[in-house]
One Martini backbone bead per residue (centre of mass of N, CA, C, O) as a GRO file, in nm:
protein
  180
    1MET     BB    1   0.096   0.036   0.027
    2THR     BB    2   0.065   0.347  -0.004
    3TRP     BB    3   0.045   0.656   0.121
    4LEU     BB    4  -0.206   0.743  -0.038
    5ASP     BB    5  -0.385   0.517   0.046
    6ASP     BB    6  -0.367   0.563   0.353
    7VAL     BB    7  -0.479   0.853   0.344
    8LYS     BB    8  -0.755   0.781   0.230
    9ILE     BB    9  -0.846   0.610   0.462
   10LYS     BB   10  -0.824   0.827   0.682
   11LEU     BB   11  -1.019   1.023   0.551
   12LYS     BB   12  -1.270   0.834   0.552
   13ARG     BB   13  -1.237   0.807   0.881
   14LYS     BB   14  -1.164   1.105   0.995
   15ASN     BB   15  -0.887   1.163   1.056
   16GLN     BB   16  -0.652   1.389   1.191
   17ILE     BB   17  -0.420   1.194   1.119
   18LEU     BB   18  -0.253   1.095   0.800
   19PHE     BB   19   0.011   1.020   0.953
   20ARG     BB   20   0.291   0.817   1.044
   21LYS     BB   21   0.605   0.785   1.201
   22ASP     BB   22   0.607   0.462   1.092
   23CYS     BB   23   0.592   0.501   0.808
   24GLU     BB   24   0.730   0.428   0.506
   25PHE     BB   25   0.766   0.707   0.390
   26LEU     BB   26   0.937   0.814   0.670
   27GLU     BB   27   1.186   0.630   0.728
   28ASP     BB   28   1.419   0.807   0.639
   29LEU     BB   29   1.368   1.040   0.831
   30ALA     BB   30   1.356   0.875   1.090
   31SER     BB   31   1.659   0.777   1.064
   32LEU     BB   32   1.786   1.055   1.077
   33VAL     BB   33   1.662   1.142   1.346
   34GLU     BB   34   1.804   0.920   1.522
   35LYS     BB   35   2.114   1.044   1.444
   36GLN     BB   36   2.068   1.293   1.614
   37SER     BB   37   2.100   1.538   1.794
   38ARG     BB   38   1.930   1.730   1.991
   39ILE     BB   39   2.011   2.010   1.884
   40VAL     BB   40   1.955   1.960   1.594
   41LEU     BB   41   1.639   1.899   1.639
   42VAL     BB   42   1.574   2.172   1.759
   43MET     BB   43   1.663   2.357   1.523
   44TRP     BB   44   1.477   2.218   1.312
   45ALA     BB   45   1.215   2.262   1.466
   46PHE     BB   46   1.232   2.574   1.475
   47ASP     BB   47   1.241   2.621   1.180
   48LEU     BB   48   0.966   2.489   1.100
   49ALA     BB   49   0.793   2.662   1.289
   50CYS     BB   50   0.851   2.940   1.157
   51GLU     BB   51   0.696   2.887   0.899
   52SER     BB   52   0.417   2.827   1.029
   53ILE     BB   53   0.374   3.089   1.176
   54GLU     BB   54   0.371   3.271   0.932
   55VAL     BB   55   0.107   3.140   0.810
   56LEU     BB   56  -0.065   3.196   1.066
   57GLU     BB   57  -0.027   3.512   1.081
   58GLU     BB   58  -0.167   3.583   0.809
   59LYS     BB   59  -0.450   3.457   0.921
   60TYR     BB   60  -0.368   3.538   1.241
   61PRO     BB   61  -0.271   3.834   1.361
   62GLN     BB   62  -0.390   3.817   1.671
   63GLU     BB   63  -0.234   3.536   1.703
   64ASN     BB   64   0.027   3.423   1.960
   65ARG     BB   65   0.068   3.115   2.057
   66PRO     BB   66   0.276   2.999   1.862
   67ARG     BB   67   0.493   3.212   1.914
   68ASP     BB   68   0.511   3.169   2.222
   69ALA     BB   69   0.595   2.880   2.218
   70LEU     BB   70   0.869   2.940   2.075
   71THR     BB   71   0.989   3.136   2.267
   72TYR     BB   72   0.977   2.952   2.522
   73SER     BB   73   1.137   2.719   2.406
   74LYS     BB   74   1.389   2.873   2.369
   75ALA     BB   75   1.440   2.947   2.665
   76TRP     BB   76   1.446   2.661   2.762
   77ALA     BB   77   1.683   2.563   2.582
   78ARG     BB   78   1.869   2.791   2.740
   79GLY     BB   79   1.769   2.795   3.062
   80GLU     BB   80   1.569   3.041   3.137
   81ILE     BB   81   1.349   2.822   3.178
   82LYS     BB   82   1.108   2.614   3.270
   83MET     BB   83   0.910   2.378   3.164
   84PRO     BB   84   0.615   2.465   3.262
   85VAL     BB   85   0.609   2.726   3.112
   86ALA     BB   86   0.636   2.614   2.819
   87GLN     BB   87   0.420   2.398   2.836
   88ARG     BB   88   0.188   2.601   2.852
   89LYS     BB   89   0.237   2.732   2.565
   90ILE     BB   90   0.204   2.475   2.414
   91LEU     BB   91  -0.085   2.411   2.504
   92ASP     BB   92  -0.209   2.678   2.400
   93CYS     BB   93  -0.157   2.613   2.105
   94HIS     BB   94  -0.333   2.364   2.092
   95GLY     BB   95  -0.586   2.518   2.188
   96PHE     BB   96  -0.615   2.683   1.921
   97ALA     BB   97  -0.708   2.441   1.742
   98LYS     BB   98  -0.993   2.410   1.898
   99GLU     BB   99  -1.086   2.711   1.777
  100ILE     BB  100  -1.081   2.587   1.495
  101ASP     BB  101  -1.192   2.473   1.157
  102ASN     BB  102  -0.941   2.445   0.993
  103LYS     BB  103  -0.762   2.175   0.911
  104GLU     BB  104  -0.503   2.286   0.815
  105ASP     BB  105  -0.458   2.481   1.069
  106ILE     BB  106  -0.459   2.273   1.287
  107ALA     BB  107  -0.224   2.107   1.198
  108THR     BB  108  -0.020   2.347   1.211
  109VAL     BB  109  -0.043   2.392   1.500
  110HIS     BB  110   0.043   2.115   1.596
  111ALA     BB  111   0.315   2.125   1.476
  112VAL     BB  112   0.438   2.341   1.647
  113GLY     BB  113   0.399   2.200   1.914
  114GLN     BB  114   0.586   1.971   1.837
  115ALA     BB  115   0.837   2.131   1.781
  116CYS     BB  116   0.852   2.254   2.077
  117SER     BB  117   0.868   1.954   2.214
  118VAL     BB  118   1.173   1.871   2.149
  119VAL     BB  119   1.299   1.982   2.405
  120HIS     BB  120   1.188   1.744   2.581
  121THR     BB  121   1.185   1.534   2.322
  122ALA     BB  122   1.280   1.358   2.034
  123GLY     BB  123   0.984   1.223   1.993
  124HIS     BB  124   0.860   1.483   1.851
  125ALA     BB  125   1.001   1.527   1.571
  126MET     BB  126   0.773   1.360   1.392
  127GLY     BB  127   0.524   1.557   1.452
  128TYR     BB  128   0.557   1.771   1.237
  129PRO     BB  129   0.532   1.605   0.971
  130ILE     BB  130   0.250   1.475   1.029
  131TYR     BB  131   0.098   1.752   1.041
  132ASP     BB  132   0.203   1.899   0.788
  133LEU     BB  133   0.110   1.697   0.587
  134THR     BB  134  -0.181   1.714   0.668
  135SER     BB  135  -0.212   2.009   0.573
  136ILE     BB  136  -0.153   1.956   0.277
  137VAL     BB  137  -0.385   1.791   0.206
  138HIS     BB  138  -0.603   1.995   0.288
  139ARG     BB  139  -0.505   2.220   0.084
  140TYR     BB  140  -0.505   2.032  -0.204
  141GLY     BB  141  -0.591   1.756  -0.175
  142ILE     BB  142  -0.580   1.425  -0.269
  143ASP     BB  143  -0.546   1.475  -0.595
  144ASP     BB  144  -0.291   1.731  -0.547
  145CYS     BB  145  -0.063   1.634  -0.310
  146PHE     BB  146   0.180   1.455  -0.398
  147ASP     BB  147   0.414   1.661  -0.474
  148PHE     BB  148   0.406   1.819  -0.215
  149ILE     BB  149   0.482   1.587  -0.029
  150GLU     BB  150   0.744   1.490  -0.152
  151SER     BB  151   0.884   1.770  -0.132
  152ARG     BB  152   0.866   1.820   0.175
  153LYS     BB  153   1.029   1.579   0.264
  154GLU     BB  154   1.287   1.683   0.139
  155GLU     BB  155   1.298   1.943   0.314
  156TYR     BB  156   1.348   1.797   0.582
  157ILE     BB  157   1.610   1.671   0.506
  158ASP     BB  158   1.774   1.923   0.418
  159LYS     BB  159   1.740   2.061   0.700
  160LEU     BB  160   1.876   1.845   0.860
  161ASP     BB  161   2.142   1.860   0.720
  162TYR     BB  162   2.200   2.164   0.775
  163TRP     BB  163   2.194   2.136   1.097
  164SER     BB  164   2.422   1.909   1.109
  165LYS     BB  165   2.641   2.124   0.985
  166ASN     BB  166   2.518   2.411   1.156
  167LYS     BB  167   2.499   2.393   1.480
  168ASP     BB  168   2.710   2.658   1.532
  169ILE     BB  169   2.565   2.932   1.419
  170TYR     BB  170   2.475   2.958   1.698
  171ASN     BB  171   2.527   3.128   2.035
  172PHE     BB  172   2.416   2.923   2.220
  173THR     BB  173   2.298   2.857   2.543
  174TRP     BB  174   2.258   2.548   2.661
  175ALA     BB  175   2.094   2.355   2.821
  176ASP     BB  176   2.206   2.083   2.989
  177PHE     BB  177   1.988   1.868   2.907
  178LEU     BB  178   2.087   1.897   2.587
  179LEU     BB  179   2.393   1.797   2.645
  180LYS     BB  180   2.346   1.479   2.706
   0.00000   0.00000   0.00000
């Protein structure tokens, strides 16, 4: 079964998430994610979250919960605040998704929340792609999303490669728990 067939089934069942982090389509990305340091994954996730936040801010200019989640997660990653403060902002971000009706935007908001949660555990790293790809299906429709999905997955891989080669680009002082 192809990823497209699997997504069609999930759409028919009205599933909220149309991709699984362990699906065959994402195996190459998941394999690369597993090999990265926590710092690389955090930087990759923050980069991806920024993209999504810009899209959301165009549609919801008065809404700042996704941006706040990223800001506080960055402060947490630098050791400036403790987890509960950032976690509250991430949960608030996810709460925003419950207040809107657009399936594309709901998935995008959850993608941001997952990206911000990578600070907590690397296990959240695949959360961004599964929600972001879900948003792309809703944006373009099942009949027109194929090329966009394939291209987007390659962008994830390219960005991960970039951050693995450029993890020292920022002079961040990282929280001790991320350096272990």
